[in-house]
C-alpha positions in Angstrom: -0.1 0.0 0.0 1.6 3.1 -1.3 1.6 6.6 0.7 -1.0 8.0 -1.6 -3.3 5.0 -0.7 -2.8 5.3 2.9 -3.5 9.2 2.8 -6.8 8.5 1.0 -7.6 5.7 3.6 -7.0 8.1 6.5 -9.0 10.9 4.9 -11.9 8.4 4.3 -11.8 7.2 8.1 -11.7 10.7 9.2 -14.9 11.5 6.9 -17.0 8.5 7.8 -16.0 9.0 11.4 -17.3 12.6 11.4 -20.4 11.5 9.6 -21.1 8.8 12.0 -20.5 11.1 14.9 -23.0 13.7 13.5 -25.6 10.9 13.2 -24.8 9.8 16.8 -25.4 13.3 17.8 -28.5 13.5 16.2 -29.6 9.8 17.6 -28.2 10.7 20.9 -30.2 14.0 21.2 -33.5 12.3 19.9 -33.5 9.3 22.6 -31.5 10.7 25.3 -32.3 13.8 27.6 -28.8 14.1 29.4 -25.5 15.4 28.1 -23.6 12.2 29.0 -25.8 9.8 27.2 -25.5 12.0 24.1 -22.1 12.2 24.2 -21.5 8.4 24.8 -23.8 7.6 21.8 -21.9 10.1 19.7 -18.5 8.7 20.7 -19.9 5.2 20.0 -21.1 6.0 16.6 -17.8 7.7 15.7 -15.6 4.6 16.7 -17.9 2.4 14.8 -17.5 4.8 11.9 -14.0 4.6 12.1 -13.9 0.8 11.3 -16.2 1.1 8.3 -13.6 1.6 5.6 -11.3 -1.1 6.6 -14.2 -3.4 7.0 -15.5 -2.5 3.6 -12.0 -3.1 2.0 -11.8 -6.4 3.7 -15.2 -7.6 2.6 -14.6 -6.5 -1.0 -11.3 -8.4 -0.9 -13.0 -11.5 0.5 -15.5 -11.4 -2.2 -13.2 -10.9 -5.0 -11.0 -13.8 -3.6 -14.0 -16.0 -3.6 -15.0 -15.3 -7.2 -11.5 -15.8 -8.6 -11.3 -18.8 -10.9 -8.6 -21.5 -9.7 
């Protein structure tokens, strides 16, 4: 994996993490009344979102390997 690929992956992780944190903030403010619960939901969504790019790459690679002729 080259330097350009790593930079793209880091930017993708950051963007998805921020998007998931935003969704977590919305969800937390919708279902919770206290600030602690809202922060906990927001951080949980952000952490889970940070795993999305790697998981997607892993799944795409495993399906590509499964389809390869032998």
